[in-house]
C-alpha positions as CSV (number, residue, x, y, z in Angstrom):
1,M,70.1,111.8,157.4
2,H,72.5,108.8,157.3
3,L,70.2,107.0,155.0
4,Q,70.1,109.9,152.5
5,R,73.9,110.2,152.6
6,R,74.3,106.5,151.9
7,D,71.9,106.7,149.0
8,F,73.8,109.6,147.5
9,L,77.1,107.7,147.7
10,L,75.5,104.7,146.1
11,V,74.3,106.8,143.2
12,V,77.7,108.3,142.7
13,T,79.3,104.8,142.8
14,L,76.9,103.5,140.2
15,V,77.5,106.5,137.9
16,L,81.2,106.1,138.2
17,G,80.8,102.4,137.4
18,V,79.1,103.3,134.2
19,V,81.5,105.9,132.9
20,T,84.8,104.4,134.1
21,P,86.3,102.2,131.4
22,A,87.6,98.7,132.2
23,F,91.3,98.4,133.0
24,G,93.4,98.6,129.9
25,Q,90.6,99.8,127.6
26,T,91.4,102.8,125.4
27,V,88.8,105.5,125.4
28,G,89.2,108.6,123.3
29,V,88.8,112.0,124.8
30,E,86.6,114.4,122.8
31,Q,88.2,117.6,121.7
32,G,86.5,121.0,121.7
33,S,85.0,121.8,118.3
34,A,86.9,125.2,118.3
35,S,90.3,123.4,118.2
36,I,89.4,120.8,115.6
37,P,91.3,121.5,112.3
38,D,89.1,122.1,109.3
39,F,90.2,119.8,106.5
40,S,87.2,120.7,104.2
41,G,87.7,121.0,100.5
42,V,88.9,118.8,97.7
43,W,92.6,118.0,97.7
44,N,94.9,116.8,94.9
45,H,98.3,115.2,94.6
46,S,100.5,114.0,91.7
47,I,100.6,110.3,90.9
48,P,101.7,107.6,91.1
49,G,103.5,107.4,94.4
50,F,104.3,108.4,97.9
51,E,106.8,111.0,98.9
52,P,109.9,109.2,100.3
53,L,111.5,110.9,103.4
54,A,114.9,112.4,103.0
55,S,116.3,109.8,105.5
56,G,115.4,106.8,107.5
57,P,113.2,103.8,106.5
58,T,110.8,105.1,103.8
59,A,108.9,104.2,100.7
60,L,110.2,102.7,97.5
61,V,111.1,104.8,94.5
62,N,111.0,104.1,90.8
63,R,114.3,102.8,89.4
64,S,113.1,103.7,85.9
65,R,113.7,107.4,85.2
66,R,112.7,109.9,82.6
67,P,115.3,112.1,80.9
68,N,114.3,114.9,83.4
69,G,115.2,112.6,86.3
70,T,111.7,111.9,87.6
71,G,110.2,108.4,87.7
72,N,108.7,107.0,84.5
73,I,105.1,106.3,85.3
74,L,104.8,104.0,82.2
75,K,107.6,101.7,83.6
76,L,107.0,101.2,87.3
77,V,110.1,99.5,88.6
78,G,110.2,99.6,92.3
79,D,113.5,99.8,94.1
80,Y,113.8,96.2,95.3
81,T,117.1,97.0,97.0
82,N,115.3,99.2,99.6
83,P,116.4,97.7,103.0
84,I,112.8,97.9,104.3
85,L,111.9,94.8,102.2
86,K,112.4,91.2,103.3
87,P,114.0,89.0,100.7
88,Q,110.7,87.4,99.5
89,A,109.0,90.8,99.2
90,A,112.0,92.2,97.3
91,E,111.7,89.3,94.8
92,I,108.0,90.1,94.2
93,V,108.8,93.8,93.6
94,K,111.6,92.8,91.2
95,K,109.2,90.6,89.2
96,H,106.7,93.4,88.9
97,G,109.4,95.6,87.6
98,E,110.5,93.1,85.0
99,I,106.9,93.0,83.7
100,A,106.8,96.8,83.5
101,L,110.1,96.9,81.6
102,M,108.8,94.6,79.0
103,G,106.2,97.3,78.1
104,I,103.2,95.1,78.5
105,G,101.9,96.8,81.6
106,D,101.7,95.6,85.2
107,P,98.2,95.1,86.6
108,N,97.4,96.9,89.9
109,P,94.1,97.8,91.7
110,R,93.8,101.1,89.9
111,N,94.1,99.9,86.3
112,Q,92.1,96.8,87.0
113,C,89.2,98.6,88.6
114,W,89.5,96.9,91.9
115,P,89.2,98.6,95.4
116,S,92.6,100.0,96.2
117,G,92.8,99.2,99.9
118,V,95.0,101.0,102.4
119,P,97.6,102.5,101.8
120,F,97.4,102.2,98.0
121,V,94.3,104.3,98.0
122,F,96.3,107.3,99.3
123,T,97.6,107.8,95.7
124,D,94.1,108.1,94.2
125,R,92.9,111.6,93.5
126,P,91.1,113.8,94.2
127,T,90.6,113.3,98.0
128,E,88.1,114.8,100.4
129,L,87.8,114.5,104.2
130,V,84.2,114.9,105.6
131,Q,84.4,115.5,109.3
132,T,81.5,114.8,111.6
133,P,81.5,114.5,115.5
134,D,81.7,110.7,115.5
135,R,83.2,109.8,112.1
136,I,85.6,110.8,109.4
137,T,84.6,109.9,105.9
138,I,87.3,109.9,103.2
139,L,86.2,110.1,99.6
140,Y,88.6,109.3,96.7
141,G,87.7,110.4,93.2
142,H,89.0,107.5,91.2
143,D,86.3,105.0,91.0
144,H,84.4,106.8,93.8
145,Q,86.0,104.9,96.7
146,V,85.0,105.6,100.3
147,R,86.5,104.9,103.7
148,R,85.1,105.6,107.2
149,A,87.0,106.0,110.5
150,R,85.1,106.0,113.8
151,L,86.2,108.7,116.2
152,N,87.2,108.0,119.8
153,E,86.5,104.3,119.7
154,P,88.8,101.2,120.0
155,H,89.1,98.5,117.4
156,P,86.8,95.6,118.1
157,A,88.3,92.5,119.7
158,R,87.9,90.6,116.5
159,V,88.2,92.5,113.2
160,V,86.7,91.0,110.0
161,P,89.1,91.7,107.2
162,S,87.7,94.1,104.6
163,W,88.9,96.1,101.5
164,Y,89.9,99.2,103.6
165,G,90.2,97.6,107.0
166,D,88.8,98.8,110.4
167,S,89.8,102.4,111.0
168,V,89.5,104.4,114.2
169,G,90.6,108.0,114.7
170,H,91.1,110.8,117.1
171,Y,92.5,114.3,117.2
172,E,95.8,115.2,118.7
173,G,95.8,119.0,118.8
174,D,95.8,120.1,115.1
175,T,96.4,116.6,113.8
176,L,93.9,113.9,112.9
177,V,95.3,110.4,113.6
178,I,93.7,107.4,112.0
179,D,94.7,103.8,112.9
180,T,93.8,101.0,110.5
181,I,94.1,97.2,110.8
182,G,92.3,94.3,109.3
183,I,93.0,95.1,105.6
184,K,92.0,92.2,103.4
185,A,95.2,90.5,102.1
186,D,93.5,87.5,100.5
187,R,92.3,89.3,97.4
188,P,93.3,90.0,93.8
189,F,95.9,92.7,93.2
190,A,96.8,93.1,96.9
191,M,99.6,95.5,97.1
192,I,100.9,98.5,99.1
193,D,101.9,100.7,96.1
194,W,102.2,100.9,92.3
195,Y,105.3,98.8,92.4
196,G,103.5,95.6,93.6
197,T,104.9,95.6,97.1
198,P,102.9,92.9,98.9
199,Y,101.4,92.8,102.4
200,T,100.0,90.3,104.8
201,Q,97.0,90.3,107.2
202,A,99.4,91.8,109.8
203,L,99.4,95.1,107.9
204,H,99.0,98.1,110.3
205,V,98.7,101.7,109.0
206,I,98.8,104.9,111.0
207,E,97.8,108.1,109.3
208,R,98.4,111.7,110.5
209,Y,96.7,114.6,108.7
210,R,97.5,118.2,109.4
211,L,97.3,121.6,107.6
212,L,100.5,123.4,106.6
213,D,101.4,126.8,105.2
214,Y,103.5,126.9,102.0
215,A,106.8,127.2,103.8
216,A,106.2,124.0,105.7
217,A,104.6,122.2,102.8
218,K,107.4,123.1,100.4
219,E,109.7,120.4,101.8
220,G,107.2,117.7,100.9
221,F,106.6,119.2,97.5
222,D,110.3,119.2,96.8
223,R,110.7,115.5,97.8
224,D,107.7,114.7,95.5
225,A,109.2,116.6,92.6
226,K,112.3,114.5,92.7
227,Q,110.2,111.4,92.1
228,H,107.2,112.4,90.0
229,N,106.1,115.0,87.5
230,P,103.8,117.3,89.6
231,V,100.5,118.3,88.1
232,Q,100.7,121.7,86.6
233,G,99.8,124.4,89.1
234,I,99.9,121.9,92.0
235,R,102.3,124.1,93.9
236,D,101.7,127.8,94.3
237,P,104.0,129.8,96.6
238,N,101.7,132.8,96.3
239,N,98.7,130.9,97.7
240,P,98.0,132.2,101.2
241,G,95.9,129.2,102.0
242,K,96.7,126.0,103.7
243,Y,98.0,122.7,102.3
244,L,97.2,119.2,103.6
245,Q,99.9,116.8,104.5
246,L,99.4,113.1,105.2
247,Q,102.2,111.4,107.1
248,F,101.7,107.7,107.3
249,T,103.6,104.8,108.9
250,I,103.4,101.2,107.7
251,E,104.1,98.1,109.8
252,D,103.9,94.5,108.5
253,E,106.4,92.1,110.0
254,G,105.6,89.5,107.3
255,V,106.9,91.8,104.6
256,F,109.0,94.6,106.0
257,T,112.2,94.5,108.2
258,T,111.1,97.7,110.0
259,P,108.2,100.2,110.2
260,W,108.6,102.9,107.6
261,T,107.2,106.3,106.9
262,A,106.3,108.5,103.9
263,T,104.1,111.5,103.2
264,M,101.6,112.8,100.7
265,T,101.4,116.6,100.5
266,Y,98.1,117.9,98.8
267,V,96.9,121.2,97.4
268,R,93.3,122.3,97.1
269,D,91.9,121.2,93.8
270,P,90.3,124.2,91.9
271,D,88.6,121.8,89.4
272,G,86.4,120.3,92.0
273,W,85.2,116.7,91.8
274,P,85.3,115.1,88.2
275,E,83.7,111.8,87.4
276,M,86.3,109.1,87.2
277,V,84.6,105.6,86.9
278,C,87.2,103.0,86.1
279,A,84.7,100.4,84.8
280,E,83.4,102.7,82.1
281,N,86.8,102.4,80.3
282,I,88.3,99.0,80.9
283,Q,91.0,99.3,78.2
284,W,94.1,100.1,80.2
285,Y,97.4,101.2,78.6
286,S,98.6,97.7,77.9
287,G,95.9,97.3,75.3
288,K,94.2,94.5,77.3
289,S,90.9,94.5,79.0
290,A,91.1,95.1,82.8
291,E,90.1,92.4,85.2
292,V,87.0,94.3,86.3
293,P,85.2,92.6,89.2
294,R,82.3,90.6,87.8
295,A,79.5,88.7,89.6
296,D,79.6,84.9,89.2
297,K,75.9,85.0,88.2
298,P,73.3,87.7,87.4
299,D,71.6,89.5,90.3
300,F,68.2,88.9,88.7
């Protein structure tokens, strides 16, 4: 009797030892499938930039404006006076703007056919989130770029820098949260946005995805409309469906004076998934050939 009870307690102790995480280790809690939001579908957003918040530390805007007051996509002059920028970063943004104003084009990952990285890739379109129990796969239409975020796992103790970094995610109620570190900074055309804002290896990005009805999404659309020419039909107040909003926060003490936040508010794309392969047309708007990645030697 006593021996059996002792054996039972030993088994319980061993089981607990297996499932109990070490002190300080973060372990995600699985969420019931019924409560997980459904982000399926193809989503679209106007280009080229993020939606700055109405107040607080937020993304850069284009100092070059069209007659209608929106940013001029052909002259991308980032606001280098934005207080989020440290002096050295502000000077880099200013130099990119000077190139753009000369009308010769300013190279960036998109027009040079290089992997965009995070968060630059947020501006690519269309976008699709593929949800599985252990992973989120995010597809970006321009140049067929792909990201993957493991669910309910911590970052490894040592992260090897890569184009899109190491991403882990979890659900918080109706919101998908993705945390990304290890984004490769030692690379050609390494920048946060279309204005040439730099980053360092310390870059840390937190994404929060959620579905909104039109009334809630309208505020994001209105902020976007002040900065960019929205794609025709991108906003439909009569659409009874949901809209997708990404709110993201950027931290990088090597470049920014403070963490800052912006949004991207998407609509469902009725046109589906078009083919957009950058390397098939390497003549960008400057009239020069893009710096398409090329192998140093033939594969065979």
